[in-house]
C-alpha positions as CSV (number, residue, x, y, z in Angstrom):
1,X,0.3,0.1,0.3
2,X,1.1,3.4,-0.8
3,X,2.1,5.6,1.7
4,X,1.5,9.0,0.0
5,X,-0.7,10.0,-2.9
6,X,-1.7,12.7,-5.6
7,X,-4.6,13.6,-6.7
8,X,-3.9,14.3,-9.9
9,X,-6.6,16.9,-11.2
10,X,-8.9,14.7,-14.0
11,X,-8.2,17.7,-16.6
12,X,-4.5,17.0,-17.0
13,X,-3.6,15.5,-20.5
14,X,-1.8,12.8,-21.2
15,X,0.9,14.4,-22.3
16,X,1.1,16.6,-19.6
17,X,0.5,13.2,-17.1
18,X,4.0,11.4,-18.9
19,X,5.8,14.4,-17.6
20,X,7.0,13.0,-14.5
21,X,9.7,15.0,-13.8
22,X,7.5,17.8,-12.6
23,X,5.9,15.8,-10.1
24,X,9.6,14.2,-9.0
25,X,10.4,18.1,-8.4
26,X,7.4,18.6,-6.4
27,X,7.8,15.3,-4.2
28,X,5.6,15.1,-1.5
29,X,5.9,19.0,-0.4
30,X,2.4,20.4,-0.2
31,X,3.5,23.7,-1.2
32,X,5.8,22.7,-3.9
33,X,2.2,20.2,-5.7
34,X,-1.0,22.2,-6.5
35,X,-3.1,19.0,-6.6
36,X,-4.1,17.4,-2.7
37,X,-1.6,15.2,-1.5
38,X,-2.4,12.8,1.5
39,X,-0.2,10.2,3.7
40,X,-1.2,6.5,5.4
41,X,0.6,8.3,9.0
42,X,2.2,4.8,10.6
43,X,-0.3,3.4,13.0
44,X,-3.4,4.8,11.0
45,X,-6.0,2.8,8.7
46,X,-7.0,5.8,6.3
47,X,-5.5,8.5,4.6
48,X,-4.7,11.8,6.1
49,X,-4.9,15.6,4.0
50,X,-1.0,16.2,3.9
51,X,-0.8,20.1,5.1
52,X,1.8,21.5,5.5
53,X,2.1,20.9,9.7
54,X,2.4,17.1,8.8
55,X,4.6,17.8,6.5
56,X,7.2,19.3,8.5
57,X,6.7,16.6,11.3
58,X,7.5,14.4,8.9
59,X,10.5,16.1,7.6
60,X,11.6,17.1,11.4
61,X,11.1,12.7,12.4
62,X,7.7,12.5,14.1
63,X,7.4,9.7,11.8
64,X,8.8,7.2,10.6
65,X,7.5,5.0,7.8
């Protein structure tokens, strides 16, 4: 099961979807990606929206994957 899920705008064309480098550059930083991001935090059974606060907690080591 993936830890991170990117909800891509359904209006994107195949050409845009094939440009994976743009998605890779944004990574999972919610301030770099325009589409909603979700994360399954350790010990949880549902995805949570990846907010800047949750992102900061992940980066600071609060959650270990």
